[in-house]
C-alpha positions as CSV (number, residue, x, y, z in Angstrom):
1,M,0.0,0.0,0.2
2,T,1.5,3.5,-0.7
3,L,0.1,6.6,1.2
4,K,1.1,9.9,-0.3
5,L,0.8,13.0,1.8
6,S,1.0,16.5,-0.2
7,S,1.7,19.8,1.5
8,A,-1.6,21.2,0.5
9,W,-3.6,18.7,2.3
10,L,-2.0,19.0,5.4
11,V,-2.0,22.8,5.2
12,R,-5.7,22.8,4.4
13,Q,-8.1,25.3,6.4
14,P,-9.3,23.5,9.5
15,L,-13.3,23.6,9.9
16,A,-13.9,26.9,12.1
17,L,-15.3,26.4,15.5
18,T,-18.5,28.3,16.5
19,V,-17.5,30.2,19.3
20,L,-19.7,32.8,21.5
21,A,-17.8,36.0,22.6
22,V,-17.5,36.3,26.3
23,G,-16.3,40.0,27.2
24,G,-13.8,39.9,30.1
25,A,-11.7,42.1,32.4
26,A,-8.1,43.0,31.5
27,G,-5.1,41.6,33.3
28,P,-4.3,38.0,34.5
29,S,-7.0,37.4,36.4
30,G,-9.5,38.5,33.9
31,Q,-7.3,36.4,31.6
32,A,-7.7,33.5,33.6
33,L,-11.4,33.8,34.4
34,A,-12.0,34.4,30.5
35,Q,-9.9,30.9,29.7
36,A,-12.0,29.4,32.6
37,D,-14.9,29.9,30.3
38,S,-13.4,29.4,27.1
39,P,-14.7,27.0,24.7
40,V,-11.4,25.0,25.2
41,T,-12.3,24.5,28.5
42,R,-15.9,23.2,28.2
43,I,-14.7,21.1,25.3
44,N,-11.9,19.4,27.2
45,A,-14.5,19.1,30.2
46,E,-16.7,17.2,27.9
47,A,-14.2,15.1,26.4
48,A,-12.8,14.2,29.9
49,T,-16.1,12.1,30.6
50,S,-17.7,11.6,27.0
51,D,-18.3,8.2,25.4
52,I,-16.0,7.0,22.7
53,T,-17.5,5.3,19.7
54,V,-15.6,3.4,17.0
55,Q,-17.5,3.3,13.3
56,P,-16.1,0.9,11.0
57,L,-16.0,2.4,7.5
58,R,-14.7,0.5,4.8
59,G,-12.1,-2.1,5.0
60,N,-9.4,-1.6,7.6
61,V,-10.8,2.2,7.8
62,S,-12.3,3.2,11.3
63,A,-13.7,6.3,12.5
64,V,-12.9,7.1,16.4
65,M,-15.5,9.6,17.6
66,G,-15.8,11.5,20.8
67,S,-12.5,13.0,21.9
68,G,-12.8,16.3,20.1
69,G,-12.2,16.3,16.2
70,N,-12.8,12.5,14.9
71,I,-9.8,10.3,14.7
72,T,-9.6,8.1,11.4
73,V,-7.6,4.8,11.8
74,L,-6.2,2.4,9.4
75,K,-5.4,-1.1,10.8
76,G,-2.6,-3.0,9.5
77,D,-0.7,-5.9,10.0
78,D,2.2,-4.3,11.7
79,G,0.3,-1.2,13.6
80,K,-2.3,1.3,13.2
81,L,-2.1,4.8,11.0
82,M,-4.1,7.4,13.1
83,V,-5.2,10.8,11.5
84,D,-5.2,12.9,14.5
85,T,-4.8,12.0,18.0
86,G,-7.8,13.5,19.9
87,I,-7.7,15.1,23.3
88,M,-5.3,13.7,26.2
89,L,-8.1,13.7,28.8
90,S,-9.9,11.4,26.6
91,R,-6.5,8.8,26.8
92,A,-8.2,5.9,28.5
93,E,-11.4,5.7,26.6
94,L,-9.2,6.2,23.3
95,S,-6.9,3.4,24.2
96,A,-9.8,0.9,24.8
97,A,-11.3,2.3,21.3
98,L,-8.1,1.7,19.5
99,D,-7.4,-1.8,21.1
100,S,-11.1,-2.5,19.9
101,I,-9.6,-1.9,16.4
102,S,-6.5,-3.8,16.6
103,V,-4.3,-4.8,19.5
104,A,-1.4,-3.9,17.3
105,P,0.0,-0.4,18.4
106,P,0.0,2.7,16.7
107,K,2.5,3.1,14.3
108,Y,2.1,6.5,12.6
109,A,0.0,9.5,13.6
110,I,-0.4,12.1,11.0
111,N,-1.6,15.8,12.5
112,T,-3.8,17.2,10.0
113,H,-3.5,21.0,11.6
114,W,-2.3,22.0,15.2
115,H,-5.6,22.4,17.2
116,W,-5.3,20.7,20.3
117,D,-8.4,18.5,20.1
118,H,-6.6,17.0,16.9
119,T,-3.1,16.8,18.8
120,S,-3.0,16.7,22.5
121,G,-3.4,12.8,22.2
122,N,0.4,13.0,20.5
123,E,2.5,12.6,23.3
124,W,0.8,9.3,24.8
125,I,0.3,8.0,21.2
126,H,4.3,8.8,20.6
127,Q,5.1,7.0,24.0
128,A,2.9,3.9,22.7
129,G,5.4,3.9,19.5
130,A,4.1,6.1,16.7
131,T,6.0,8.4,14.8
132,I,4.2,11.4,14.7
133,I,3.9,13.3,11.2
134,A,2.9,17.1,10.4
135,H,3.5,19.6,8.1
136,E,6.3,22.3,9.1
137,K,3.9,24.9,9.6
138,T,1.9,22.4,12.4
139,A,5.2,21.6,13.8
140,K,6.0,25.4,14.4
141,H,2.3,26.0,15.8
142,L,2.6,23.0,18.5
143,A,6.0,24.4,19.6
144,A,4.8,27.8,20.5
145,R,2.8,29.2,23.1
146,I,-0.4,30.7,21.1
147,R,-3.0,33.2,22.1
148,V,-6.4,32.6,20.2
149,E,-8.5,35.5,21.4
150,D,-11.7,34.3,19.6
151,W,-11.4,31.3,22.1
152,Q,-10.3,33.2,25.2
153,Y,-7.3,30.6,25.4
154,T,-3.6,30.6,25.5
155,F,-2.2,27.0,24.5
156,D,1.2,26.6,25.9
157,P,4.0,24.8,23.7
158,S,3.3,20.9,23.3
159,P,5.7,18.8,25.6
160,E,8.9,17.9,23.4
161,G,7.5,14.1,23.4
162,A,4.3,15.7,21.7
163,L,6.0,17.1,18.9
164,P,6.1,15.8,15.4
165,T,9.4,13.7,14.6
166,L,8.6,13.8,10.8
167,I,8.2,16.6,9.1
168,V,6.1,17.1,6.0
169,R,7.5,20.2,3.6
170,T,6.5,19.0,0.2
171,D,5.6,15.6,-0.3
172,L,5.8,12.6,2.0
173,T,5.1,8.8,0.6
174,L,5.0,6.0,3.0
175,N,5.4,2.7,0.9
176,S,4.1,-0.5,2.3
177,V,4.5,0.5,5.8
178,M,0.9,-0.5,6.5
179,R,0.5,-4.1,5.0
180,T,-3.2,-4.9,5.3
181,S,-4.3,-8.4,4.9
């Protein structure tokens, strides 16, 4: 099997979140209050308690839903290829869902973009054996502190173990790395 990733695909515009803007007081205490009421905080709270479901799609491809952005999983004889890694707070449920697809470890995880609901699971997926793949702009965002005013939230840089280790600048082809029966 050959999987070809293009730079254009990895840099696609992520879907916009619908956000209710709430005005807050200036200064650290105002920012902390606003961050507590951020959509990010609410989505994280939901992810920590939500059910994770697996929907078989076709052949060896499944969708894992319930932890922020959906995760696509390709089951291969030598491991799983994941598209995005979900929200870290869903780790236990995500791990069980991934094991229900296959007991083989994650081999690759492709980050479609830097938003936390698609990447905050990077560190534990990497610790489980996966190579994290991302476009260079995604890797740059994950390594930086970023304030998103519309979400009233400041994202700290990802830990070193959560950063992509295989960087895509133009194209990347994975040949026969995901054998499927």
